[in-house]
C-alpha positions in Angstrom: 92.6 111.1 94.1 90.9 114.5 94.8 87.7 115.4 93.0 86.5 118.9 92.4 82.9 118.5 93.8 81.8 121.9 92.6 82.8 121.2 89.0 81.5 117.6 89.1 78.1 118.6 90.3 77.7 121.7 88.1 75.0 121.7 85.3 76.4 120.6 82.0 76.3 123.0 79.1 74.7 121.7 75.9 77.2 120.2 73.5 78.0 122.1 70.3 79.1 121.3 66.8 78.3 117.6 67.1 80.1 117.1 70.4 78.7 114.6 72.9 77.5 115.2 76.4 79.1 113.3 79.4 76.8 110.3 78.8 77.8 110.1 75.1 74.8 111.7 73.4 74.8 114.6 70.9 72.1 116.6 72.6 71.6 118.7 75.8 71.4 116.9 79.1 67.8 118.2 79.5 66.8 116.2 76.4 68.7 113.0 77.5 66.5 110.7 79.5 68.2 108.4 82.0 66.7 105.7 84.1 68.7 105.5 87.3 68.5 102.1 89.0 68.1 102.9 92.7 68.6 100.2 95.3 68.2 102.6 98.3 72.0 102.5 99.0 74.5 105.3 98.8 76.0 104.5 95.5 72.9 104.4 93.4 71.5 107.4 95.2 74.6 109.4 94.4 74.3 108.4 90.7 70.7 109.7 90.6 71.6 113.0 92.4 74.7 113.6 90.3 72.9 113.2 87.0 70.0 115.3 88.1 72.4 118.1 89.2 74.0 118.0 85.8 70.7 118.6 84.2 69.7 115.2 82.9 66.1 114.0 82.6 66.3 111.4 85.4 63.7 108.8 86.3 64.5 106.7 89.4 63.4 103.0 89.4 63.6 100.7 92.4 63.0 97.0 92.0 61.1 95.2 94.8 62.8 91.8 94.6 61.4 90.0 97.6 58.8 90.3 100.3 58.8 93.6 102.3 58.0 92.1 105.7 60.8 89.5 105.5 63.2 91.9 104.0 62.8 94.5 106.7 64.4 92.1 109.2 67.4 91.7 107.0 70.1 94.3 107.7 72.4 95.4 104.9 70.0 94.1 102.1 68.9 95.9 99.0 65.8 96.3 96.9 63.3 95.7 99.7 61.8 97.0 102.9 63.5 100.1 104.2 65.7 100.4 101.1 62.6 101.1 98.9 61.6 103.9 101.3 65.1 105.3 101.2 65.2 105.4 97.4 61.8 107.1 97.4 63.0 109.7 100.0 66.2 110.4 97.9 64.1 110.8 94.8 61.8 113.3 96.5 64.7 115.3 97.8 66.5 115.6 94.5 63.2 116.2 92.6 62.9 113.3 90.2 60.0 110.9 89.6 60.4 107.5 91.3 58.7 104.2 90.5 58.8 100.8 92.3 58.5 97.8 90.1 57.4 94.5 91.5 60.0 92.0 90.2 59.6 89.6 93.1 58.4 86.6 91.0 61.1 87.2 88.4 63.8 87.4 91.0 62.6 84.2 92.7 62.5 82.3 89.5 65.7 83.6 87.8 67.9 84.1 90.9 66.7 82.4 94.0 65.6 79.1 92.3 68.8 79.0 90.3 70.7 79.5 93.6 69.1 76.6 95.2 69.4 74.3 92.2 73.0 75.1 91.7 73.9 74.4 95.4 72.0 71.1 95.2 74.0 70.1 92.1 77.2 70.4 94.2 78.3 73.6 92.6 78.8 77.0 94.2 76.5 79.7 92.8 77.0 83.5 92.6 73.4 85.0 92.7 74.7 88.5 92.4 75.9 87.7 88.8 72.5 86.1 88.0 70.7 89.1 89.3 72.8 91.4 87.1 72.3 89.1 84.1 68.5 88.8 84.5 66.4 91.3 86.4 68.8 94.2 86.2 70.5 94.2 82.9 67.8 92.3 81.0 64.3 93.0 82.5 65.1 96.5 83.9 67.0 97.5 80.8 64.0 96.5 78.7 61.7 98.6 80.9 64.1 101.6 80.6 63.8 101.4 76.8 60.0 101.2 77.1 60.1 104.5 79.0 62.0 106.1 76.2 65.3 106.4 78.1 68.5 106.9 76.2 70.4 104.8 78.8 70.3 103.0 82.1 72.6 104.3 84.8 73.7 102.2 87.8 75.9 102.6 90.9 78.3 99.8 90.0 82.0 100.4 90.4 83.2 99.6 86.8 84.0 101.6 83.8 82.5 101.8 80.3 85.1 103.1 77.8 84.5 104.0 74.2 86.8 101.7 72.2 87.9 102.0 68.5 84.9 100.0 67.3 82.6 99.5 70.3 82.3 100.2 74.0 84.7 98.3 76.2 84.3 97.2 79.9 87.2 98.2 82.2 88.0 97.7 85.9 87.0 100.6 88.2 89.6 103.3 89.0 89.2 102.3 92.7 90.6 98.8 92.6 89.3 98.1 96.2 85.7 98.7 94.9 86.0 97.1 91.5 82.9 95.0 90.7 84.1 93.5 87.4 83.9 90.0 88.7 80.1 90.3 89.1 79.6 92.1 85.8 81.6 89.9 83.4 78.4 88.6 81.8 77.3 92.1 80.6 76.8 91.6 76.9 78.0 94.0 74.2 74.4 95.0 73.4 73.8 95.8 77.1 77.1 97.6 77.4 76.0 99.9 74.5 73.1 101.0 76.7 74.3 101.0 80.3 76.3 103.8 82.0 78.4 103.6 85.2 78.9 107.2 86.4 80.9 106.0 89.5 83.5 104.0 87.7 86.2 106.7 87.8 85.5 107.7 91.5 86.9 106.3 94.7 84.4 105.4 97.4 85.5 108.2 99.6 84.5 110.8 97.0 81.2 109.1 96.5 80.5 109.5 100.2 81.6 113.1 99.9 79.1 113.6 97.1 76.3 112.1 99.3 77.2 114.6 102.0 77.4 117.4 99.3 73.8 116.6 98.2 72.7 116.1 101.8 71.2 112.8 100.9 69.3 111.0 103.7 71.3 107.9 103.0 74.7 109.6 103.2 75.8 107.7 106.4 74.1 104.4 105.4 76.4 101.4 105.6 77.2 99.4 102.5 75.3 96.1 102.0 77.4 93.1 102.9 75.7 89.7 102.5 73.7 88.4 99.6 70.4 90.2 99.9 68.1 87.2 100.4 70.6 85.2 102.5 70.3 86.3 106.2 73.6 86.2 108.1 75.2 84.3 105.3 73.3 81.0 106.0 73.1 79.6 102.5 71.9 76.2 103.7 68.9 77.7 105.5 67.8 79.4 102.2 68.2 76.3 100.1 66.3 74.2 102.7 63.5 76.7 102.6 63.3 76.7 98.8 63.8 73.0 98.5 62.4 71.3 101.6 64.1 68.0 102.3 67.2 68.9 100.4 69.4 68.5 103.5 69.7 64.7 103.1 72.8 63.3 104.6 75.5 61.1 103.1 79.1 60.0 103.5 82.3 62.0 104.0 84.8 60.1 101.9 88.6 60.5 101.7 90.2 60.6 98.2 91.7 57.2 98.9 88.2 55.8 99.3 87.9 55.6 103.1 84.6 56.6 104.5 85.5 58.9 107.4 82.0 59.9 108.6 78.6 61.2 107.8 77.3 64.7 106.9 73.9 66.2 107.1 73.6 67.5 103.5 76.0 68.6 100.7 74.5 72.1 100.8 76.5 72.7 104.0 79.9 72.3 102.2 81.9 74.2 99.6 85.2 73.5 97.8 88.2 74.4 99.9 86.3 74.2 103.2 88.4 73.0 106.2 86.4 74.0 109.3 83.3 72.1 110.5 84.0 68.8 108.7 83.6 66.7 111.9 86.2 64.1 110.8 89.9 63.7 111.4 92.8 61.6 110.2 95.6 63.4 112.0 96.3 65.6 109.0 94.4 68.7 107.9 91.6 67.8 105.5 89.8 70.0 103.0 86.7 69.6 100.8 88.1 68.8 97.4 85.0 67.7 95.6 81.2 67.4 96.1 79.4 64.5 94.4 75.8 65.6 94.8 74.1 62.7 93.0 76.0 60.2 95.3 75.5 62.6 98.3 79.2 62.4 99.0 81.5 65.1 100.3 85.1 64.1 99.3 88.0 65.4 101.4 91.7 65.2 101.0 95.0 67.1 101.7 95.5 70.7 100.7 97.5 69.8 97.6 94.5 68.1 96.2 92.9 71.5 95.8 95.5 72.6 93.3 93.9 73.1 89.9 95.8 73.2 86.6 92.9 74.5 84.6 89.2 74.8 84.1 86.5 74.7 81.5 83.9 77.3 81.0 80.2 77.4 80.0 77.6 80.2 79.6 80.2 82.2 77.9 80.3 86.0 77.3 83.1 87.5 75.2 83.8 91.2 75.3 87.2 91.1 73.6 88.2 91.6 70.0 87.3 88.9 67.5 85.9 85.7 69.1 86.6 83.7 72.2 87.0 80.6 70.0 89.7 82.2 68.0 91.5 83.4 71.2 91.4 79.8 72.5 92.7 78.4 69.3 95.6 80.8 69.4 96.3 80.1 73.0 96.1 83.8 73.9 97.4 84.9 77.3 94.9 86.3 79.8 94.6 87.2 83.5 91.9 85.1 85.1 90.0 85.7 88.3 88.2 82.7 89.9 87.1 84.3 93.1 85.8 87.8 93.7 88.3 88.3 96.5 91.3 86.9 94.6 93.6 88.8 92.3 93.6 87.7 88.6 96.2 85.0 87.8 98.3 84.6 84.6 96.9 81.9 82.3 96.5 81.0 78.7 93.3 80.2 76.8 92.7 76.9 75.1 90.3 73.9 75.0 89.7 70.8 77.1 87.3 68.1 76.1 85.9 70.4 73.4 85.1 73.2 75.8 86.8 76.6 76.0 89.3 76.3 78.8 91.8 78.3 81.0 95.2 76.8 81.8 96.9 78.5 84.7 100.6 79.3 84.5 100.8 78.2 88.2 98.2 75.9 89.7 95.3 77.7 91.5 93.8 76.5 94.8 90.2 75.9 95.6 88.6 76.6 92.2 84.9 75.7 92.5 82.4 74.6 89.8 79.6 77.2 89.5 81.9 80.2 90.3 82.9 82.6 87.6 86.0 82.6 85.5 86.5 86.2 84.6 89.1 87.1 81.9 91.2 90.3 81.8 93.6 91.6 79.3 97.1 90.4 80.0 98.9 93.3 78.3 98.6 95.7 81.3 95.3 97.4 80.4 92.3 97.3 82.7 90.0 95.8 80.0 87.7 92.9 80.9 87.5 90.3 78.1 84.5 88.5 79.4 84.5 84.9 80.8 82.1 82.2 81.8 80.9 80.0 84.7 83.3 77.2 85.7 81.9 73.9 84.3 84.7 71.6 85.5 88.2 71.8 87.0 91.3 69.9 86.0 93.4 68.8 89.0 97.1 69.6 89.0 98.0 65.9 89.6 95.1 64.5 87.5 93.8 62.5 90.5 90.6 64.5 90.5 88.2 65.6 87.8 85.2 67.6 88.8 
């Protein structure tokens, strides 16, 4: 895909005869106020620069999500330390006002505390989804409205498409950058207000735009780990937030044999094979975590096969209702890991909860992860989804 940078960055003419500008409003860009969420990275910086170049009334906002001093030591993070300075420098260069909002207490309560509690319950949390659900698409969105903004623009790689009756959420044009797994919980009300200017662009062109605008972050690497988890050490963060949480217990085989001891369930995830510290002569995998009993349950790889799952904290973006789709047994593509391709499945119920039944058993599905639903007819539309409440083992030996 080749983008005409000159055309893309040229000022927009005012719409005429009731037409809409590129953000969907029937007024000149100069009269369309946009709050740009600026994390200090390349993507969000390009969004702010691009909208300013087109002539929109842009306000940059950066959220301070955790302590500056601690964050400066964390490489590849966002929304703290050096990143706040980077966002401010970009704003100064492109000539837009920039504000830093202290959301540290909200982030700790709504994201970090939830992360710790979810891990301690034996589930596998996804804090990036919680962050989008709460501080970004709830608290920041509300602040944008208070500032009189017509919309909130972010640097996410996902597309907002005007449907027949309401906006739809679609996968990004660049499949390798698609962030739909982390944004499935975006509500219809939020989708009506949020814009994603990078959804149709490949990452290479976004980098080219950063060079075109001569942004000081043009060569900055992308963030990799969860922002508040240094070097991917989840257990360290949980222990810090919940002192004493690393209580040990038994490693138990599916057949009931106690194989050894562990130093805390927070050190284990579903599907884990390495670092178990026990052996039976055959490969063993973590197939269940019983947090109340402080047990890590292991078994053969086939015990990881999952026939289906139930969902909670649901968000539906498709036509009609999720309940109706489950009653009909509609087909859908379902993604249960951010790095895994969506798998064919049908919707239904299990124990009174909305459920997904895979056409072929899936491996290593973990409670607490997201179950994201996509249209099965060949379109790129995201239908919503929920968090995995329980799994149904393919051989019915295991119920999480």
